[in-house]
C-alpha positions as CSV (number, residue, x, y, z in Angstrom):
1,M,-17.4,-34.1,-58.0
2,R,-14.8,-35.2,-60.5
3,T,-14.3,-34.6,-64.2
4,L,-15.1,-37.6,-66.4
5,P,-12.5,-38.0,-69.2
6,I,-14.0,-38.9,-72.7
7,I,-12.0,-42.1,-73.0
8,I,-13.2,-43.4,-69.6
9,A,-16.7,-42.3,-70.3
10,S,-16.8,-44.5,-73.4
11,M,-15.2,-47.4,-71.5
12,L,-17.8,-47.1,-68.7
13,A,-20.6,-47.2,-71.3
14,A,-19.2,-50.4,-72.8
15,P,-21.2,-53.5,-71.9
16,A,-19.6,-56.2,-69.8
17,A,-20.0,-59.8,-70.8
18,A,-22.7,-62.2,-69.5
19,Q,-24.7,-59.5,-67.7
20,S,-27.6,-61.9,-67.1
21,S,-25.5,-64.4,-65.3
22,A,-24.4,-64.4,-61.7
23,I,-21.6,-62.2,-60.6
24,Q,-18.6,-64.5,-59.9
25,F,-16.2,-63.4,-57.2
26,T,-13.6,-64.5,-54.7
27,E,-13.2,-63.1,-51.2
28,Y,-10.7,-63.3,-48.4
29,D,-9.5,-61.5,-45.3
30,L,-6.1,-60.0,-44.5
31,D,-4.7,-60.5,-41.0
32,N,-5.5,-56.9,-40.2
33,G,-9.2,-57.5,-40.8
34,L,-9.5,-56.0,-44.3
35,H,-12.0,-57.9,-46.3
36,V,-11.1,-58.2,-50.0
37,I,-13.4,-59.1,-52.9
38,L,-12.2,-59.8,-56.4
39,H,-14.4,-59.9,-59.5
40,Q,-12.6,-60.5,-62.8
41,D,-14.1,-59.4,-66.2
42,A,-11.7,-59.1,-69.1
43,S,-14.3,-57.8,-71.6
44,T,-13.1,-54.2,-71.3
45,P,-9.6,-53.0,-70.4
46,I,-10.6,-51.1,-67.3
47,V,-10.5,-51.8,-63.6
48,A,-12.3,-50.4,-60.6
49,V,-10.7,-50.1,-57.2
50,S,-13.1,-49.3,-54.4
51,V,-13.1,-49.1,-50.6
52,M,-16.2,-49.0,-48.4
53,Y,-15.9,-48.0,-44.8
54,H,-18.6,-48.9,-42.3
55,V,-19.0,-45.3,-41.1
56,G,-21.8,-42.9,-41.9
57,S,-23.8,-40.2,-40.2
58,K,-25.2,-42.7,-37.7
59,N,-21.7,-43.1,-36.2
60,E,-21.4,-39.4,-35.3
61,E,-21.8,-37.7,-31.9
62,K,-24.7,-35.3,-31.5
63,D,-22.3,-32.3,-31.3
64,R,-20.2,-33.5,-34.3
65,R,-22.8,-34.0,-37.0
66,G,-21.5,-34.2,-40.5
67,F,-18.1,-35.7,-39.8
68,A,-18.6,-38.8,-42.1
69,H,-19.6,-36.6,-45.1
70,F,-16.8,-34.1,-44.2
71,F,-14.2,-37.0,-44.4
72,E,-15.6,-37.9,-47.8
73,H,-14.1,-34.6,-48.9
74,L,-11.1,-34.4,-46.5
75,L,-9.6,-37.7,-47.6
76,F,-9.0,-36.3,-51.1
77,E,-6.6,-33.8,-49.6
78,G,-3.6,-36.1,-49.9
79,S,-1.3,-38.0,-47.6
80,E,2.2,-38.1,-46.3
81,N,3.3,-39.3,-49.7
82,I,0.8,-37.4,-51.9
83,A,1.1,-33.7,-52.1
84,R,-1.9,-31.6,-51.1
85,G,-4.4,-31.4,-53.9
86,E,-2.6,-34.1,-56.0
87,F,-4.7,-37.1,-55.1
88,S,-7.3,-36.6,-57.9
89,K,-4.6,-35.5,-60.4
90,H,-2.9,-38.9,-60.1
91,V,-6.0,-40.6,-61.4
92,E,-6.8,-38.0,-64.0
93,R,-3.3,-38.1,-65.5
94,A,-3.7,-41.9,-65.8
95,G,-6.9,-41.4,-67.8
96,G,-9.2,-42.4,-64.9
97,V,-12.1,-41.1,-62.9
98,L,-12.7,-41.1,-59.2
99,N,-15.5,-40.2,-56.8
100,A,-17.0,-40.8,-53.3
101,N,-20.3,-40.7,-51.5
102,T,-21.7,-41.0,-48.0
103,T,-24.9,-42.2,-46.5
104,G,-26.2,-42.7,-43.0
105,D,-24.4,-46.1,-42.8
106,R,-21.2,-46.0,-44.9
107,T,-18.7,-44.0,-46.9
108,Y,-17.6,-45.2,-50.3
109,Y,-14.5,-44.3,-52.4
110,Y,-13.6,-45.6,-55.9
111,E,-11.4,-45.1,-58.9
112,V,-12.0,-46.4,-62.4
113,L,-8.7,-46.8,-64.3
114,P,-7.2,-48.4,-67.4
115,S,-6.4,-51.9,-66.4
116,N,-2.7,-51.3,-66.4
117,Q,-3.1,-48.8,-63.6
118,L,-4.4,-51.2,-61.0
119,E,-1.4,-50.6,-58.8
120,L,-2.0,-46.9,-58.8
121,G,-5.5,-47.3,-57.5
122,L,-4.4,-49.6,-54.7
123,W,-1.6,-47.3,-53.7
124,L,-4.0,-44.3,-53.5
125,E,-6.5,-46.2,-51.4
126,S,-3.8,-47.5,-49.1
127,E,-2.5,-44.0,-48.7
128,R,-6.0,-42.8,-47.8
129,M,-6.4,-45.6,-45.2
130,L,-2.9,-45.4,-43.7
131,H,-1.9,-41.8,-43.4
132,A,-4.2,-39.3,-45.0
133,R,-3.6,-35.6,-44.4
134,V,-5.9,-34.8,-41.5
135,D,-4.6,-31.4,-40.4
136,Q,-6.0,-27.9,-39.8
137,K,-5.2,-26.6,-43.3
138,G,-7.1,-29.4,-45.0
139,V,-10.0,-29.0,-42.5
140,D,-10.2,-25.3,-43.2
141,T,-10.2,-25.8,-47.0
142,Q,-12.8,-28.6,-47.1
143,R,-15.0,-26.9,-44.5
144,E,-15.5,-24.1,-47.1
145,V,-16.3,-26.7,-49.7
146,V,-18.9,-28.4,-47.5
147,K,-20.4,-25.0,-46.6
148,E,-20.9,-24.2,-50.2
149,E,-22.4,-27.6,-50.9
150,R,-24.8,-27.1,-48.0
151,R,-25.9,-23.7,-49.4
152,Q,-26.4,-25.0,-52.9
153,R,-28.2,-28.3,-52.0
154,Y,-30.2,-27.4,-49.0
155,E,-30.3,-23.7,-48.0
156,N,-30.7,-22.0,-51.4
157,Q,-32.6,-24.7,-53.1
158,P,-36.5,-24.5,-53.1
159,Y,-37.8,-27.3,-50.9
160,G,-34.2,-28.2,-50.2
161,S,-34.8,-28.5,-46.4
162,I,-37.3,-31.4,-46.8
163,L,-35.0,-34.1,-45.7
164,I,-33.7,-32.1,-42.8
165,E,-37.1,-31.2,-41.6
166,V,-38.5,-34.8,-42.0
167,L,-35.6,-36.6,-40.3
168,K,-35.6,-34.4,-37.1
169,R,-39.3,-35.2,-36.6
170,A,-39.2,-38.9,-37.6
171,Y,-36.4,-39.8,-35.2
172,K,-35.8,-38.7,-31.7
173,E,-33.3,-41.2,-30.4
174,H,-31.4,-42.6,-33.4
175,P,-28.7,-40.6,-35.1
176,Y,-30.6,-40.9,-38.4
177,Q,-32.3,-37.8,-37.1
178,W,-29.7,-35.6,-38.8
179,P,-28.7,-35.5,-42.5
180,T,-25.4,-36.7,-43.8
181,I,-24.5,-33.1,-44.8
182,G,-24.4,-32.3,-41.0
183,F,-24.4,-28.8,-39.5
184,M,-21.7,-26.2,-39.9
185,E,-21.8,-25.2,-36.2
186,D,-20.5,-28.7,-35.3
187,L,-17.8,-28.7,-38.0
188,N,-16.7,-25.2,-36.9
189,A,-16.6,-26.2,-33.2
190,A,-14.5,-29.3,-33.8
191,S,-10.8,-29.2,-33.2
192,E,-8.0,-30.8,-35.3
193,A,-7.7,-33.5,-32.6
194,D,-11.4,-34.3,-33.0
195,Y,-10.9,-34.9,-36.7
196,Q,-7.8,-37.0,-36.2
197,A,-9.6,-39.1,-33.6
198,F,-12.5,-39.8,-36.0
199,Y,-10.1,-40.8,-38.7
200,K,-8.1,-43.2,-36.5
201,K,-11.3,-44.8,-35.2
202,Y,-13.2,-45.5,-38.4
203,Y,-10.8,-45.5,-41.4
204,V,-9.0,-48.7,-40.5
205,P,-8.8,-52.0,-42.4
206,N,-11.0,-54.0,-40.0
207,N,-13.8,-51.5,-40.7
208,A,-13.5,-51.7,-44.5
209,V,-14.0,-53.8,-47.6
210,L,-11.8,-53.5,-50.6
211,V,-13.3,-54.5,-54.0
212,I,-11.5,-54.9,-57.3
213,T,-13.5,-55.5,-60.4
214,G,-12.6,-55.6,-64.1
215,D,-9.7,-56.7,-66.2
216,F,-6.8,-57.9,-63.9
217,D,-4.8,-61.0,-63.1
218,P,-6.1,-62.4,-59.8
219,T,-2.7,-63.7,-58.7
220,A,-1.0,-60.3,-59.4
221,A,-3.9,-58.5,-57.7
222,R,-3.5,-60.5,-54.5
223,T,0.2,-59.7,-54.5
224,L,-0.5,-56.0,-54.9
225,V,-3.2,-56.0,-52.2
226,A,-0.7,-57.6,-49.8
227,K,2.0,-55.1,-50.8
228,Y,-0.2,-52.0,-50.1
229,F,-2.6,-53.1,-47.4
230,A,-1.2,-56.0,-45.3
231,T,1.1,-53.9,-43.2
232,I,-1.6,-51.3,-42.3
233,P,-2.2,-51.8,-38.6
234,K,-5.5,-53.1,-37.4
235,G,-7.6,-50.6,-35.5
236,A,-9.8,-50.9,-32.5
237,N,-13.0,-52.9,-33.1
238,V,-15.8,-50.6,-34.3
239,V,-19.1,-51.2,-32.6
240,Q,-22.1,-49.9,-34.6
241,P,-24.8,-48.0,-32.8
242,S,-27.5,-50.3,-31.3
243,I,-30.1,-47.6,-30.6
244,M,-33.6,-48.8,-31.1
245,E,-35.8,-45.9,-32.2
246,P,-39.2,-46.2,-30.5
247,P,-42.3,-46.2,-32.7
248,L,-44.0,-42.9,-33.5
249,E,-46.9,-42.7,-31.1
250,G,-49.0,-40.5,-33.3
251,E,-49.0,-38.3,-36.4
252,V,-46.4,-35.6,-36.3
253,R,-47.8,-32.6,-38.3
254,D,-46.2,-29.3,-38.9
255,V,-45.9,-26.3,-41.3
256,V,-42.6,-25.2,-42.8
257,Y,-42.3,-21.8,-44.4
258,D,-39.8,-21.7,-47.3
259,R,-38.7,-19.4,-50.1
260,I,-41.1,-21.1,-52.6
261,Q,-43.9,-20.1,-54.9
262,L,-46.1,-23.2,-54.7
263,P,-47.1,-25.1,-51.6
264,A,-46.1,-28.7,-51.1
265,V,-47.1,-31.7,-49.0
266,V,-44.6,-34.2,-47.6
267,T,-45.5,-37.4,-45.8
268,A,-43.0,-39.8,-44.2
269,Y,-43.5,-43.3,-42.7
270,R,-41.1,-45.6,-41.0
271,M,-40.0,-48.6,-43.1
272,P,-38.2,-51.8,-42.5
273,A,-34.4,-52.0,-42.5
274,N,-32.6,-52.6,-45.8
275,G,-32.3,-56.3,-46.5
276,T,-35.2,-57.4,-44.3
277,P,-38.1,-59.2,-46.1
278,D,-40.7,-56.4,-45.9
279,F,-38.2,-53.8,-47.2
280,Y,-38.6,-54.9,-50.8
281,A,-42.3,-54.6,-50.8
282,V,-42.2,-51.1,-49.4
283,D,-39.5,-50.0,-51.7
284,L,-41.3,-51.5,-54.7
285,L,-44.5,-49.7,-53.6
286,N,-42.5,-46.4,-53.7
287,R,-41.4,-47.2,-57.2
288,L,-45.0,-47.9,-58.2
289,L,-46.1,-44.5,-56.9
290,S,-43.3,-42.5,-58.5
291,N,-41.2,-44.3,-61.1
292,G,-41.7,-42.6,-64.4
293,N,-44.4,-40.6,-66.1
294,S,-46.9,-43.5,-65.9
295,S,-46.5,-43.9,-62.1
296,R,-49.5,-43.6,-60.0
297,L,-48.8,-40.2,-58.4
298,N,-47.9,-38.7,-61.8
299,R,-50.9,-40.2,-63.6
300,S,-53.4,-39.3,-61.0
301,L,-52.3,-36.1,-59.3
302,K,-50.7,-34.5,-62.3
303,D,-52.4,-35.7,-65.4
304,E,-56.0,-36.6,-64.3
305,Q,-56.7,-34.4,-61.3
306,Q,-54.1,-31.6,-62.2
307,K,-53.6,-31.0,-58.5
308,A,-49.8,-31.2,-58.6
309,V,-47.0,-30.0,-60.9
310,Y,-44.5,-32.4,-59.4
311,T,-44.7,-35.6,-57.4
312,G,-42.3,-38.2,-56.0
313,A,-41.7,-41.0,-53.6
314,F,-38.4,-42.6,-52.4
315,S,-37.0,-44.8,-49.8
316,L,-34.1,-44.2,-47.4
317,P,-32.7,-47.8,-47.3
318,F,-30.9,-47.6,-44.0
319,E,-29.1,-50.4,-42.2
320,D,-31.5,-49.8,-39.3
321,P,-35.2,-49.1,-40.0
322,G,-35.4,-46.2,-42.4
323,L,-38.1,-44.0,-44.0
324,T,-40.3,-43.9,-47.0
325,I,-41.1,-40.3,-48.1
326,M,-43.7,-39.1,-50.5
327,F,-44.2,-35.5,-51.7
328,A,-46.2,-33.4,-54.1
329,I,-45.9,-29.8,-55.2
330,A,-49.3,-28.2,-55.6
331,N,-50.6,-26.7,-58.9
332,A,-51.5,-23.0,-58.8
333,G,-54.6,-22.4,-56.8
334,V,-54.9,-26.0,-55.4
335,D,-55.8,-26.3,-51.7
336,I,-53.0,-28.0,-49.8
337,K,-55.4,-30.1,-47.8
338,A,-57.0,-31.4,-51.0
339,L,-53.5,-32.3,-52.3
340,E,-52.8,-34.3,-49.2
341,T,-56.1,-36.1,-49.5
342,A,-55.3,-37.0,-53.1
343,M,-51.9,-38.4,-52.0
344,D,-53.5,-40.5,-49.3
345,A,-56.1,-41.8,-51.7
346,E,-53.4,-43.3,-53.9
347,V,-52.1,-45.3,-51.0
348,D,-55.6,-46.3,-50.1
349,R,-56.2,-47.7,-53.5
350,I,-53.2,-50.1,-53.0
351,R,-54.4,-50.9,-49.5
352,D,-57.8,-51.8,-50.7
353,Q,-57.3,-53.2,-54.2
354,G,-53.6,-54.3,-54.4
355,V,-51.9,-53.9,-57.7
356,P,-53.0,-55.5,-61.0
357,A,-50.6,-58.2,-62.3
358,E,-49.9,-56.3,-65.5
359,E,-48.8,-53.1,-63.7
360,L,-46.6,-55.1,-61.3
361,E,-44.9,-57.0,-64.1
362,K,-44.1,-53.7,-65.9
363,L,-42.5,-52.4,-62.8
364,K,-40.5,-55.5,-62.3
365,A,-39.3,-55.3,-65.9
366,Q,-38.0,-51.8,-65.2
367,L,-36.1,-53.2,-62.2
368,E,-34.5,-55.9,-64.3
369,T,-33.4,-53.3,-66.9
370,E,-31.9,-51.2,-64.2
371,A,-30.1,-54.2,-62.8
372,V,-28.6,-55.1,-66.2
373,Q,-27.5,-51.5,-66.7
374,D,-25.8,-51.5,-63.2
375,R,-24.0,-54.7,-64.0
376,S,-22.7,-53.4,-67.3
377,R,-20.3,-51.1,-65.4
378,V,-17.3,-52.3,-63.3
379,A,-18.0,-49.5,-60.9
380,G,-21.6,-50.6,-60.5
381,I,-20.6,-54.2,-59.8
382,A,-18.0,-53.0,-57.3
383,G,-20.5,-51.0,-55.4
384,N,-23.0,-53.8,-55.3
385,L,-20.4,-56.3,-54.0
386,A,-19.3,-53.9,-51.3
387,T,-22.9,-53.2,-50.2
388,A,-23.9,-56.9,-50.2
389,Y,-20.9,-57.7,-47.9
390,M,-21.0,-54.7,-45.6
391,L,-24.7,-53.7,-45.3
392,L,-26.6,-56.9,-46.2
393,G,-24.2,-59.2,-44.4
394,D,-23.2,-61.7,-47.1
395,T,-21.5,-61.0,-50.5
396,K,-23.5,-63.8,-52.1
397,L,-26.6,-61.7,-51.8
398,V,-25.3,-59.6,-54.7
399,N,-26.8,-62.3,-56.9
400,T,-30.2,-62.5,-55.1
401,E,-31.2,-58.9,-54.4
402,L,-33.1,-58.6,-57.7
403,D,-34.9,-62.0,-56.9
404,R,-36.2,-60.5,-53.7
405,Y,-37.9,-57.7,-55.6
406,L,-39.2,-60.0,-58.3
407,A,-40.8,-62.3,-55.6
408,V,-43.0,-59.4,-54.3
409,S,-46.6,-60.1,-55.1
410,S,-49.6,-57.8,-55.3
411,E,-50.7,-59.1,-51.9
412,D,-47.3,-58.2,-50.5
413,L,-47.8,-54.7,-51.7
414,K,-51.3,-54.5,-50.3
415,R,-50.0,-55.8,-47.0
416,A,-47.1,-53.3,-47.0
417,A,-49.5,-50.4,-47.6
418,N,-51.7,-51.5,-44.7
419,T,-48.8,-52.3,-42.3
420,F,-46.3,-49.5,-42.9
421,Y,-48.3,-46.6,-44.3
422,N,-50.0,-45.9,-41.0
423,R,-51.5,-42.4,-40.7
424,K,-51.4,-42.6,-37.0
425,A,-47.6,-43.0,-37.0
426,R,-46.2,-40.7,-39.7
427,V,-44.8,-37.2,-40.3
428,V,-46.8,-34.7,-42.4
429,L,-45.3,-31.4,-43.5
430,H,-47.1,-28.6,-45.3
431,Y,-44.6,-26.4,-47.1
432,L,-45.9,-22.9,-47.5
433,P,-44.5,-19.7,-49.1
434,M,-42.9,-17.3,-46.7
435,S,-45.5,-14.7,-47.8
436,Q,-48.1,-16.8,-45.9
437,K,-46.3,-16.6,-42.6
438,N,-47.9,-14.4,-40.0
439,P,-45.8,-11.3,-39.2
């Protein structure tokens, strides 16, 4: 979404000190409810300023789907003190980088800047929180941006509708049933007042966490945080949805016709909420199936059986119970039912046999490598701290998440396969070329 300057790219690649040790941090609350987390690391002269808001697609109304993702874009428009289109330029002129992303549960903004530009980052995020430009001109501009993103990522991309088609069948009550990109008819129908009401409700200090990581003086940082955020008024308390999605009462099976050349099989199962004990076993099982060329799906379906040209499995780590999704694109001439059977057989192997210790240890070693790489960037540390506080419920969990994965045993994986990969409670989609659709 943003250009990455060469200088900052080299800074981001630089290793931070003591990556294998626990992340040290301090945290406190302002009177307006804003939670602040500080992590100091003077090894590289850069600083990350990030704000996570507890608002995602699950906070949207059924006729206003896509608002949270839309605001990810809209809140770069500027503010009362930042001219339209100038928000990003402030960061780029300072030699920094910025970005944002949205999930079903939260929206996350961040800047990475030279360490002497900490005040700039705090000013920008306070402007975003206090009085962003939420007006019709900005709405019209960003609506076109989102339309184009939707076309590129979903509508004009082969198999691009997989997530949309899975979610609407896997959930009937919970707002996870729609994707974060939303639907253009809802964004088109919304008024300027609708957008302003959403902003005033969710983008408030008591619904956010501010994280500063990198090379800064803690005393000076606290002073600057107070200067830019302490006077922002507290908003009304945000109550997160408490909808309990009932279990799938049977297999949901359907055919989706798409502009594709090769058929595909998609299966989806409900999985435990992120942070709960069984989540780690299911997520690790997904990695076992799809992480790298030597993963089980690749090795079996592609290399040995040559039934697929592409395979994958991934988790949707939602705050409420999410989904585990597995897919495979058929090789030319392969029967789609045979492909589905081969996919199911890989899960059956884990159900029946568990996972050899050597294979599990290799997978855990990969996880440890990923964790070290994530902790080598101030932006990665900031995101992990914000997630631990907001979505896992305790900032200290930033230092134990990896341990939860490493504690998963072969028996845990076997139990997860038997418990959560239930064929009587799943979604199965067969993707077929449009040419096979009856006239």
